[in-house]
C-alpha positions in Angstrom: 66.9 89.0 122.6 69.8 91.5 121.5 70.2 94.5 122.8 69.4 97.5 120.2 71.8 99.8 121.7 75.0 97.6 120.7 74.2 97.4 117.0 75.7 100.2 114.9 74.8 99.7 111.3 75.7 101.6 108.0 73.3 104.9 108.5 74.6 105.5 112.0 78.3 105.2 111.0 77.9 107.4 108.0 76.1 110.1 110.8 79.4 109.7 112.9 81.8 110.5 110.3 79.5 113.5 109.4 79.6 115.1 113.2 83.4 114.2 113.2 84.2 116.1 109.7 81.5 119.0 111.0 83.6 118.9 114.4 87.2 118.7 113.3 87.2 119.8 109.8 88.5 117.3 107.0 91.9 118.5 107.2 92.2 117.5 110.8 90.8 114.2 110.9 94.2 112.2 109.2 95.9 113.9 111.7 93.9 113.0 114.6 93.4 109.3 113.5 97.6 109.3 113.0 98.2 110.7 116.6 95.6 108.1 118.1 97.6 105.1 116.2 100.6 106.3 117.5 99.1 106.6 121.0 97.9 103.0 120.9 101.3 101.4 119.6 103.0 103.5 122.7 100.4 102.0 125.0 100.8 98.6 123.8 104.4 98.7 124.1 103.9 100.1 127.9 101.6 97.0 128.4 104.3 94.6 126.8 107.2 96.2 128.9 109.0 97.4 125.8 110.7 100.7 127.3 112.6 101.7 124.0 112.0 105.5 123.2 109.8 106.2 120.0 111.3 107.9 117.1 110.7 111.7 117.0 107.8 112.6 114.8 108.5 113.6 111.1 108.7 117.4 110.7 105.4 119.2 109.8 107.4 120.8 106.9 108.0 117.6 105.2 104.1 116.8 105.4 103.3 120.0 104.2 105.7 120.3 101.1 106.9 123.7 102.6 110.6 124.1 103.5 111.5 124.9 106.9 112.3 128.7 107.6 116.0 129.3 108.0 117.4 130.7 111.3 117.9 134.6 111.5 121.5 135.7 110.6 123.6 136.1 113.7 124.4 139.6 114.9 127.7 141.1 113.8 129.9 142.8 116.0 
């Protein structure tokens, strides 16, 4: 006898994806998935004993296509 709660089919997946879009918004889901993937990689590295630090994340300006704001001008004396 197969437990019915362990079987997830197409309609259930569609409902879960729809709820995720409603809760987080369509623009935040890729960011959430990316951060979950990075966390998984970091966890796996820790399991295998690899202690090299991860590279810093790419700047948000490069991802959005905008240039970063320049620093304010230095005060003149």
